C-alpha positions as CSV (number, residue, x, y, z in Angstrom):
1,X,-9.9,3.2,-31.7
2,X,-7.8,0.1,-32.4
3,X,-5.5,-1.1,-29.7
4,X,-1.7,-0.6,-29.9
5,X,-1.2,-4.0,-28.3
6,X,-0.3,-6.5,-31.0
7,X,-1.5,-9.4,-28.9
8,X,-5.0,-7.9,-28.6
9,X,-5.0,-7.3,-32.3
10,X,-5.0,-11.0,-32.8
11,X,-8.0,-13.3,-32.6
12,X,-7.5,-17.1,-32.6
13,X,-4.0,-16.5,-33.9
14,X,-5.2,-14.3,-36.8
15,X,-3.4,-10.9,-37.1
16,X,-6.1,-8.2,-37.5
17,X,-3.9,-5.2,-38.3
18,X,-5.1,-5.4,-41.9
19,X,-8.5,-3.8,-42.6
20,X,-9.4,-6.5,-45.1
21,X,-8.8,-9.2,-42.6
22,X,-10.9,-7.3,-40.0
23,X,-13.8,-7.0,-42.5
24,X,-13.6,-10.7,-43.3
25,X,-13.6,-11.5,-39.6
26,X,-16.7,-9.3,-39.0
27,X,-18.6,-10.9,-41.8
28,X,-17.7,-14.5,-40.8
29,X,-18.6,-13.8,-37.1
30,X,-22.0,-12.6,-38.0
31,X,-22.7,-15.3,-40.6
32,X,-21.5,-18.0,-38.1
33,X,-23.8,-16.6,-35.4
34,X,-26.8,-16.5,-37.7
35,X,-26.1,-20.1,-38.9
36,X,-25.8,-21.2,-35.2
37,X,-29.1,-19.5,-34.3
38,X,-30.9,-21.1,-37.2
39,X,-29.4,-24.5,-36.2
40,X,-30.6,-24.1,-32.6
41,X,-34.1,-23.1,-33.8
42,X,-34.3,-26.1,-36.2
43,X,-33.0,-28.5,-33.6
44,X,-35.7,-27.6,-31.1
45,X,-38.6,-26.9,-33.5
46,X,-41.7,-28.7,-32.3
47,X,-39.8,-30.5,-29.5
48,X,-41.6,-28.7,-26.7
49,X,-38.5,-27.4,-25.0
50,X,-38.7,-23.6,-25.4
51,X,-36.7,-22.7,-22.3
52,X,-33.8,-24.9,-23.4
53,X,-33.9,-23.3,-26.9
54,X,-34.0,-19.8,-25.4
55,X,-31.1,-20.6,-23.0
56,X,-29.0,-22.0,-25.8
57,X,-29.5,-18.9,-27.9
58,X,-28.8,-16.7,-24.9
59,X,-25.5,-18.5,-24.1
60,X,-24.5,-18.3,-27.8
61,X,-25.2,-14.6,-27.9
62,X,-23.3,-14.0,-24.7
63,X,-20.2,-15.9,-26.0
64,X,-20.1,-14.0,-29.3
65,X,-20.6,-10.6,-27.5
66,X,-18.0,-11.1,-24.8
67,X,-15.4,-13.4,-26.5
68,X,-13.4,-13.3,-29.7
69,X,-13.6,-10.4,-32.0
70,X,-16.0,-8.2,-29.9
71,X,-14.6,-8.9,-26.5
72,X,-13.6,-6.1,-24.1
73,X,-9.9,-5.3,-24.2
74,X,-9.8,-6.9,-27.7
75,X,-8.9,-5.4,-31.0
76,X,-11.1,-2.3,-30.3
77,X,-10.3,-0.2,-27.3
78,X,-12.8,0.0,-24.5
79,X,-15.2,2.9,-24.9
80,X,-15.4,3.4,-21.1
81,X,-12.7,3.6,-18.4
82,X,-12.7,0.3,-16.4
83,X,-13.0,0.6,-12.6
84,X,-9.8,-1.1,-11.6
85,X,-9.1,-2.3,-8.1
86,X,-6.2,-3.9,-6.3
87,X,-2.5,-3.4,-6.6
88,X,-2.4,-2.4,-10.3
89,X,-5.3,0.2,-10.3
90,X,-2.8,3.1,-10.4
91,X,-0.4,1.6,-12.9
92,X,-0.1,1.2,-16.7
93,X,1.6,-1.4,-18.8
94,X,4.2,-0.2,-21.4
95,X,4.4,-2.8,-24.1
96,X,6.1,-1.1,-27.1
97,X,7.9,2.0,-28.3
98,X,4.6,3.8,-28.9
99,X,3.6,3.3,-25.2
100,X,7.0,4.4,-24.0
101,X,6.9,7.6,-26.2
102,X,3.4,8.5,-25.0
103,X,4.2,7.8,-21.4
104,X,7.4,9.8,-21.2
105,X,6.8,12.5,-23.8
106,X,3.1,12.6,-24.4
107,X,3.2,11.9,-28.2
108,X,3.9,9.1,-30.7
109,X,7.5,8.3,-31.4
110,X,7.4,9.6,-35.0
111,X,6.1,13.0,-33.8
112,X,9.0,13.5,-31.3
113,X,12.1,15.6,-31.9
114,X,15.4,13.9,-32.5
115,X,16.5,14.6,-29.0
116,X,13.3,13.1,-27.6
117,X,13.6,10.1,-29.8
118,X,17.2,9.5,-28.7
119,X,16.1,9.9,-25.0
120,X,13.3,7.3,-25.5
121,X,15.5,4.8,-27.3
122,X,18.0,5.0,-24.4
123,X,15.1,4.2,-21.9
124,X,13.2,1.7,-24.0
125,X,13.3,-2.0,-23.0
126,X,11.8,-4.9,-24.8
127,X,8.9,-6.5,-22.9
128,X,6.0,-5.5,-20.7
129,X,6.7,-3.1,-17.8
130,X,4.5,-1.6,-15.1
131,X,4.8,2.2,-14.4
132,X,2.7,4.6,-12.3
133,X,0.0,6.4,-14.1
134,X,0.7,9.9,-15.2
135,X,-1.2,12.7,-17.0
136,X,0.6,12.2,-20.3
137,X,-0.4,8.6,-20.9
138,X,-3.5,6.8,-19.9
139,X,-4.3,3.9,-22.3
140,X,-7.8,3.6,-20.9
141,X,-8.7,7.2,-21.8
142,X,-9.7,8.0,-25.3
143,X,-8.2,11.0,-27.1
144,X,-10.3,13.5,-29.1
145,X,-10.0,11.5,-32.4
146,X,-11.0,8.3,-30.7
147,X,-14.0,10.0,-29.0
148,X,-15.1,11.3,-32.4
149,X,-14.8,7.8,-33.9
150,X,-16.7,6.2,-31.0
151,X,-19.5,8.7,-31.3
152,X,-19.7,8.3,-35.1
153,X,-19.7,4.5,-34.8
154,X,-22.4,4.6,-32.1
155,X,-24.6,7.0,-34.2
156,X,-24.2,4.8,-37.3
157,X,-25.0,1.7,-35.3
158,X,-28.2,3.4,-33.9
159,X,-29.2,4.4,-37.5
160,X,-28.8,0.8,-38.8
161,X,-30.6,-0.7,-35.8
162,X,-33.5,1.7,-36.2
163,X,-33.8,0.9,-39.9
164,X,-33.7,-2.9,-39.1
165,X,-36.3,-2.6,-36.4
166,X,-38.7,-0.7,-38.8
167,X,-38.1,-3.2,-41.6
168,X,-38.7,-6.2,-39.3
169,X,-41.9,-4.6,-37.9
170,X,-43.2,-4.1,-41.4
171,X,-42.3,-7.7,-42.4
172,X,-44.1,-9.2,-39.3
173,X,-47.2,-7.1,-39.9
174,X,-47.2,-8.3,-43.6
175,X,-46.9,-11.9,-42.5
176,X,-49.7,-11.5,-40.0
177,X,-52.0,-9.9,-42.6
178,X,-51.3,-12.8,-45.0
179,X,-51.4,-15.5,-42.3
180,X,-48.0,-16.7,-43.2
181,X,-45.3,-17.8,-40.7
182,X,-42.7,-15.2,-39.7
183,X,-39.4,-15.4,-37.9
184,X,-39.4,-16.8,-34.4
185,X,-39.5,-13.9,-31.9
186,X,-36.9,-15.3,-29.4
187,X,-34.3,-15.7,-32.2
188,X,-35.1,-12.3,-33.6
189,X,-34.7,-10.6,-30.1
190,X,-31.4,-12.4,-29.7
191,X,-30.1,-11.2,-33.0
192,X,-31.2,-7.6,-32.1
193,X,-29.4,-8.0,-28.7
194,X,-26.2,-9.1,-30.4
195,X,-26.4,-6.3,-33.0
196,X,-27.0,-3.6,-30.3
197,X,-24.0,-4.8,-28.3
198,X,-21.5,-5.3,-31.2
199,X,-22.4,-3.0,-34.1
200,X,-20.3,0.0,-32.8
201,X,-17.2,-2.2,-32.6
202,X,-18.0,-3.9,-35.9
203,X,-18.2,-0.5,-37.6
204,X,-14.8,0.5,-36.1
205,X,-13.2,-2.7,-37.2
206,X,-14.7,-2.2,-40.6
207,X,-13.6,1.4,-41.1
208,X,-10.3,1.9,-39.2
209,X,-7.2,1.8,-41.4
210,X,-4.2,-0.4,-40.7
211,X,-2.6,1.2,-37.6
212,X,0.9,0.4,-39.1
213,X,0.3,2.7,-42.1
214,X,0.9,5.9,-40.2
215,X,4.0,4.6,-38.3
216,X,7.7,5.2,-39.0
217,X,9.9,2.1,-39.5
218,X,11.2,2.3,-35.9
219,X,7.7,2.2,-34.5
220,X,6.5,-0.4,-37.0
221,X,8.8,-3.0,-35.5
222,X,7.2,-2.6,-32.1
223,X,3.9,-4.0,-33.5
224,X,5.6,-7.4,-33.9
225,X,4.5,-9.8,-31.1
226,X,7.1,-10.1,-28.3
227,X,8.0,-13.6,-27.2
228,X,8.4,-14.3,-23.5
């Protein structure tokens, strides 16, 4: 489920091939979001500007959901096929040896025969190149393993969200019964919105191994960023 594009496996200049780095990035992203939500709530507490507070939280949630670690076409592949239009809708970009192997032979470079590897190496060019789509290689389409990983991550995210919703409902009922203050509802709803939108990707980032571990040395070099 991780992209094969080294540029997309980088966020703010940080290489995220390593699972440890990805886990640290997930934790820091969520902690930073929670800290910002608390800061917004504190800044507007008792100021009489609920709509500004809500709008600030909504903008923050949208930024974290659509930019950086959890963005579409980021470290994690899209789980849906984008509806492309225009001149490039029927084309794919080949960026590295893995892409060339999948496009021309339908398999990763390491899985090819010596003759096929030799054939690919003769064709391969450093850089990004547009080719017409074919049945062997469509980077927007998930394979069986990726579909399984997507479904597993979505199921796990749903289980975690259900547990969280039940816990928060119980906590709010307890606070109401004891006449004690509970968490502000707008901030809670924003946190739930972020979790629902990003948890599947967070689980994939947390669990997927380093994509370089299964590669041969020839393929490994293609994960290095290409300077233009």
